[in-house]
N, C-alpha and C positions, 0 to 999 in steps of 0.2 A: 854295315851301317846297322842292318834289320835287328843284328841279335845287338846293338847297342841301346836302340831302340828299345827293345822287349824289357833290356833289364835297367832301363829310367822308367818303365812303368811299372814292373813290379817292385822296385827299392827305390823310392826317390829320399834324398835328404832333405831334414829340417832343422832349424836352429830358431827355435824362439821361447824365451820365458815370459810366465805369466806370474802379477803376485794378487790375490787375492783375502776376502773376507769372508766369512760365512758364519750362521749361526741357526739354532733349533731346540730341540729339544730330546733328550732323553729318557726309553723306558728302560728301566732296566730290574735285575732280578738276579740273583746269588744260587748257582749250586753249591751245596751243601752234602755230604757224607758224614754221616744221618745225611737226611732227606727235611727239610723245614717246606709246610704249607705256606707260598707267596704269592702276593697280586705285584703288579709293577708297579716301578717306583717312579714318580714322574721328575724329571732334572733339568736343566740346563747345559747346552753345548756351545761353543763357541771360541772364532781364533781364528787366526792368518794361514794361509798356503802360498805355496811355489809350486809351479810346476814348468819343465824343461818338457819340449818338445824337439825329437831328434830326427824321427824320418815316419814315410808313410809308406807302408807293405803292401800292396794291392790297394783294397778300401778303407785299411785301419791303420788309424794315426796313434802312432809311440809314442810315448811319456812317459818319465818320469815326476813324481808328485810328494813334498813331505809338508807336514801339517805340525803347526804350535797351538793345540787346544785348551781352554778350561774345562772341565767335563767334572760332569755328576753324576756318578755312579753309587748303587746300595742297593735296599733290599726292604720291603714293605711285607711284615709278616698278614698271614691268610689265616685269624684265628678260625672264622668258622664255627661259632657257639653262637652265634644270634646275639653278640652284647656289643659293646663300643669298645672292647680292649683295642688297643691300637701296640704298635711296636713298628718303627722303624731306624733304618742306618743309612747315612748317607757320606759317601768319599767323594772328595773331592780331591780331582787331581791334573796337573798339565800332562796331556798325553801330546806323543809324538806318532802316527803315523808314516810310513815309508811306504807307499803307493805305485805299484806298475800301473799309469794310469793307460790304459786302451781304447779310441770313439769310431765310432763311425758317422758318415755327415758333411755335411757345408764347414770349411775352413774357415770362410771370411764371413759371411753375410748369411743367417739362416740355422737350425738345429742340428745339433751332435746330440747321438743318443752314446753314453759312457761306460767305462766298469773299472773301478778302482779293486785294487786287490793285493795284498801285503802284510807281511808285520808290525805289529802297535804297541810303544812303551807308554806307560805309566807313572810317574814320579806323584806319589801320595804329598799333600798338602796340610788337610786335617779330615776331623770327622766329627758326627754328629751324632745321638742316639736321641729318637723319643718315645716315651711312655706314655700311655692313656687308656683311662680305663681302674675299675675294680678288679685287681689283679693281683697278684702277687708272683715273684722269681720264683720263692719255694715251691707255688703250687704249678710249674709246667713242666712236662715231661722231662726227665733226667740227659735225656738224648740233644733237650734244644738248650735247658739252663744255662750251660756254659755261655751260651752267646753272648746274654745281657750283661750290660757293665764291660764287655772283653773287647779291648783296646788293638786294634792292629798292629800285626806283628810283623807282618813282612809289607815295606811301603817301597818297593819296586814293584811293578807289574808290566805282564806281556804276554802278548796272544796275536790272535789271526783276526784282520779285517778284510770289510768285502761290503762295497756297495754298488749300487745301481743306480742311472740319473739322468735326466736332461739337462741340455745347455744351447742354452739362444746366445747367437754370435752376433752381435749388433757391432753400428758405428761409435756405440757410447762406452761399449764395455759388454761384457759375456754375464748370464746373468743365468744361475744352474740354480735345480731343486735336485737332492740325492736323499735314499734310503738307504741305510748302512747298517751291517751286524757286526758285534764284533762278539769274539769267543775266548774268554782268558784261559791262558794256560798255567798263571801262577796261582797260587794262595794266598788270600789275608792272612791266616791264620797260619801255625807251624801243622804241617802233615805226617809226622813220625807215629807210629803206634805208640806213643804214650798218652800226645795228643786228644785234644778235644773232638777234632773234624778231620778227617782223611777228604776229603777236598771243603775248600770256600771259594771259588772264582767268581768272578764279575763275567753276567755275559748282560749285552746290551744293543740295541733298536736303538737307531738315532735316524731323526726327519729335519733333515738341514734346508736350508735356502743360501746362497750368494752372489758373490759378484767380485768378478776380475778383469783384471786389466794388461793389457800388454806390454810391457817392458821394451824387447825390443825384436825384430824378426827380420835374421837377417837368410838371403837368398844364398843358400850352397848350389845350387843347380846352374850352372854355368859350367 
């Protein structure tokens, strides 16, 4: 009897589904080889999510979460020459992260601290470039020059994403804030020895807020 109670306290099954919406801002840059000086480019991020909670292990609540978001990433060149010269590239994606979601705190009413971690995939929608200032493409360094006017070549993106956040659970739904980081493992341009860049991958910091509601919560502890 004591053994059964101990096991129930260590691992307790759950079956809960929550659906949510979120929105926020991206701060992004791209990793290039050869490198390019950059500032952070601002963009928007927002979409929908589904989270399934399966168990509580000790004090850790374990769940799986999938999202479908619209996300703007890209780069903003830092000319650092005292002029108003400006170049940016904005790339629009539909991103789909698959997260292991673990949290600690109140399950019904109150605060939870959570961690998201897992792979993320991106599907290209469109891109745009903006130029400004009195500069000529031909006058730029030879290692940077191929970037201007070059269309994205790889339209499927993948990488690793992780985030930390705080969620408040109330009787009218759940409210959360999260900071997230995405590290791209794929390149937007070709990366062979004959290509212009050995690496051209997105990296993004995201700040987001959201709201979710519980669809069902089945009691499995019987």
